[in-house]
N, C-alpha and C positions, 0 to 999 in steps of 0.2 A: 546618547544613550540610547541602548535598544527599546524595542517594542516589545511587549509579551501580551497576546489576548486572553481573557478566560469568558466565559459562555456558561451563566446559570440556570439550572432550571428549577420546576418546584420542588424536587428530590433536594434541592442545597437547602431548602429552610426547613424541611420535616424535622430535623434531629433538635431544632429548638424550639420544636412543638409548633410549627406553624403548622395549617392542615393541607393536604393534598386534595386536589379535584373529588374524589373519594368522599373525604370527610364533607366536604362542601354537597357534595349532592344530595347526602344523608340527610343534614339540616334542611335544605331544601324541600326535599319530597315530605319531609317530618314537620313541616312548618304551620306554625297554630297563630291563630290572634292573639293569643297571650304572649308571644315571644317576641313581640316588636310594636313599635307604635309610630303613627305619622304627624310630625309637628305642625302646625299650620303654618311655619315655612315652609310645607314641601319635604324638611327633614325627615329621614327616616332613621329609627333608633332599633338597638336591639335593649330586652328589658325583662326582668323579673318578676317587677308589678303594673300594672294597668292602673291609666287613670282618663278616665272616659274625654277631660280637657285635652288629652295631644292629640287624640285623632282628627284629622281636618276635617273628613267626611267619614261617614260610617260603610258606605259604598266602596270607596276606593282601599278602604281596609280590607274589608270581607272578599272585593274582588283579588286582592294579590292571592292569599289562601287558596278561595275556590277556582282562581285559572290554572296554578299550580296543580291541584288536584285534578282537574281536568283533562289537561295535558298528560300528566300520570297514568288516567283511567281510560283515555279515548283515543289517544292517538299514539300513546305508545303499548308494544304489547303489556309490558310488565312494568310495576314501578319500580325495579330493581334498575331498571335502565335508565333513568332519568340522569342525564348530564347535562349539567347548570349552562355549561358552552352550547352545545348543542340545541340546547332550549333555545337560546340567546337568538342564535341564528333561525330558529321555526318562527320566533315572535315576531322577530324583527320584519321577516320575511311577508308574515301574515299582516303588517301592518301596513304592506304595501299592495295588497291584492284583495281579492272580493274573497270572504271566508266560503268554504265550502257546507255542504248542508250540516256534517257532525258541528264545526263551528258556529255555525249561524244560528244554530239553535240553541247552544251555549249562551251565546250573548244576548240571544232574545228573552231564551226565560231567566237570565242573570238578571237583565233589564225591568222584567216584568214583577221577579219577585221583591227586586229591592224597590220598584217604581221610580227608577233611573232613566235620563234617557242619553246617556252618551253614546256613542255612535262605538265602530270595534276600536276604530284607529283613536278615536281620544282614551279609551279605555288603556288599549297599550303604550299608548304613550307617557300617561300619566305610571303606570305598572312600570314600564322600563325605568324611570325613576326614582321609584323604591328600589325594584329589584339590583340595581345595580349599588345603590347605597349598603344592602343589606348582603353582598358580595363582599363592599368595602369592610365593613362589620365584622364580618366572619375570618375574615383573612388578617385584620389587625389583631395581633396578640397585644401588642404595646405599643406604645406610641414613647420614640425615643426622648430621655431628658438627657439635660447640660449634666456631664460629668467626665471622667476621664480615667482610665483601668490600665493600671502600668501590667507591664509583663515581669517576670512570667507568669501566665494566668493560669488558672483552677484547671486541674485536670478533667475534673468533670466542664468545664465548658464543650459543646459539642461541635464548635470551630475552632477547638483552641491548635490544633493542625494548619488548619488552613491560615490563621493568623501567624503561626510560625514561618507557615512557605512567605505569605506576603512579607514578613521580617527581613529572610533569607535573600527578596528579590529587589527590595527597595535601593540597593545602592547601585545596582546597575541596570536596571529597568525603568522604563517608563510603564506604568501596570494598568491597561484597559480592562474592566471589567465589566459586561453586558448583561443583564441581567432579563429574564422573560416575564419574572415575578413583581406585583403590583406592592408587593408586601415593605414594610421598613426595617427588615432585618439588618441589610447593611448600612441604613441610616444609623443603626443603632451601635455597628463596629465601628462607625467612623469617630466614636471616641474613645475605641482600644487604640493602644500601642499595637502594630509601628503605622496603624491608617491615621491616626488621629494629627490634625495639623497638615497631612500632606495628602489631603482629597478634594475633587470637586467632583462637580453632578451636573456640571452643564447651567446653575441658577449663579447670580448674582445680586449681593444688595447695594452692590457701590452706585450710588447714581441713580438708585431704581425711584421710580415717582409714586409705587406702591405701601400703603400703610393700613393697619389694622389693629385692633383693640384686643390687647392680649389681659386674661385675669390670671391672677397670680396672687395668692395669701388675701384674698378680699381686698385688692387692690387691682383695679383696671387701669391700664396706661397702654400709649401709642407705640409701635414700632413699626421699623421699616421691614418690607417684606420682599424676598429674594424673586427675581425676576428671568425667567429661559433667556441668557445669550450665546449658549454655544460654546461657554466657552470651557475648554479640557485642558488646564497650563501645571496643573500639580503632578504627584507623582504616580497618586492613584486615584484613576479615573472613572467614574461610575455613568452606563447608558443604560437607562431603563427604557427597554425596546417598547414595551408594553405600556408604556404610562405607570403612574404611582397612587396612590390613595391620599398622597396629601398634594396632588396635582391639581390646580384649578385655571378655569379660564377667567379673565375678567375682561369684557367687553362694554368698550367705549361706543356707544351710540353706534350700535352695529357697524361699524367702521374698521375700529382699531381692537384687536384680541392680541392679547398676552397671556403667555402662562406663567402662572405663580404659583409660589411654594407657601402652604399652609406652615402654620407653626403651631408645637403643642400649648392649650391654652385659651387658642385664636378664637375669637367669638364669633359667632356666625355674621353677626351683623357688623356695620361699621368699617368694612374695608373700602379704602377709597384711592383715588389717581391723582397726585399733586399735579395740579394743570397750571400753565402761565402764558397766559393769551399774549398776540402778538402787540398789546398797548400796555403788556405789564403787570397786567391785573393777576394776581395769585388766588387761586382758591382750590378746594378740595371737591373731587367728581366722584361722588358716589356708584356711576359706573353700574356694571351687573357683573355679580360674580355667584354662578349658581351655588344651589347646594349640593351636586350631583360631583361628583371627584374625576377626572380625567382620567380615564385609562380605559384599553381596549379589553374586549371580549367577544366570543365568537370562536368556532373552530373555524370562519370562512367570511364573516364580517371581520375580524380582528384586520383578516388579510389586504382586505378593502382598503385601508385606513393606514398603512403600512408608506403611502405617499402623501398623506395630508401638510400641509406646508407649513402650519402650525408650528409642529414639534417633530413629528416622527419622521416627516421625510429627510429634517435633519440629523436625526440620529442615526438613520440607516445609512447614511453619506456616510458618517462616522465611523459606524459598524465595518463598511466596505471599504474603508480607508485603513483601518485598524488592520483587518484582516490581511488586509495586501502589505501592511509594511512589518506583519509581526509572522518572526519566524516560526513560532510554538503558540498552541491552543490549548486551552485548558477544561474542557469542558465537565461541569459537574451538574447532577441531577436532570439531566434536558435527557426525553426520550424520544426525541428525533420526529417528532409525531405532527411539525408544523413545515410544509414543505416550500414556501418561500425561505424561510430560514436556513434550510438544507440545501436549498438552491447557492443560497450565499456562501456559506461553507464551501461549497463544489467550484462556484465559480471565483470568487476572490483567496479563498487560502488550498486548498486540495489541489488545484491544478496547478502547484510546484511540488515537483518530487522532493525539494529540498526542506518544507512546511512538515511538521511536527506536531499530530493530534494526538494529547491525553484526555483519555473519556473515562469520568471515575463513576461508575455506577452502581448500586445493588444491583441489578438484574442489566441482564445484556439486552439494551432496546434492539428491534428487529429493524434494522435500517441495511440498506446497502454501504452506505459511509461506511462504517464499522468495518466493510472488508478491504478496506482500502491500505495500501503498506504502510502508509504513512502514519496509520493511526493506533493507539498503544492503548490497550482496553483493561481498565483495574476494575475488577468486580468486588465492591467495597463501599462503602458508604464514606461521605466524607471527615465523617469523625473517625475513620481508620484510615486516614488518608497517610502513608508511608512519604513524609516529607524531605528524606533524605534521597531514596528513589526518585521522587519527580523531580526532587532540584538535579538531579545529577543527569537526567535526559535531559532537561531544559538547557543547561550549561556546555554539555556536548551537542546538541545540537547549534547551539551558536557558536561555541566553538569551529566545529568542522564547516560550520559556511561564513564562518571568518576567513578562512584560508584561500 
């Protein structure tokens, strides 16, 4: 069976009302204390109502808003220049160095006003935990629930054409869907024909030692959780290159780390690992699962983590292999702004003149990659995808390469 690859960016999710970076930027630069709370577990949530009992500490709550306001007013030339990914790069870098005079004054003034003696590293460490959770909350429009949606799909479904293309490919191709998005839109479409029952995301619950408590209809029960096994053996295979809002790390005594999947309705507490000792004793180990989901942020900081062994390095090895073994790559909603991703495309796909790239985007990205003779650019959104034309390019490419 032939391989075919996809690469999805933020523009893929936009038609389904998922926010672009510009939407998230507006939310952060206008963030108020009333819009979120920090639970005593350090979990952060968006809310339309406030309860003082929710706030883990007044100081940490206020610091989130005041630090963003400081960055917008004192570091940027204009509040409108705020971008949450470059902001992430800024404060992570600030955690590693001594603050300059302007920054030091902000931290000193904040500590005096709040009568709070944490240094800038401690404040930013806690800030990062809240900030990442708020990012996850902003991009989680809905959590996929069990269900099965039969074709033909409604004409109003924004990805109707995409699902029709999947239907046309499933009998002849093994489809590798690489996404730079953290959201759960593709997981939602795993409940739709033709993807239902034919997909893998690298996680598996078979013989998994991880369990969690799930609450459903006022009933709490223990369920087995998926762990990352780097297993992709289905027709449709999903690779979330930048992580996901439902990925969490289970830490066993700072010795063993596993990436596990959360589920809809899963309680924050009660995630355990089934352990059998060398003497045959069996017990549940509480371990530690952070309240912060595992995904990458920042324009530069995320690139530094592509080689991280627990999860990302294995995904990028898959990405490289899939590019090398696919004659066709379909890019939807990606702006070609990630230099490392672009290097992968050049080094492992475009190096062969027989390979064909199809780029689908509402605006033409400013990238030399699009000048390559192997690239077919369509200035349309995914909801306007011309399925028959794309399929014709794909099949012609594989026929030619088979001769």
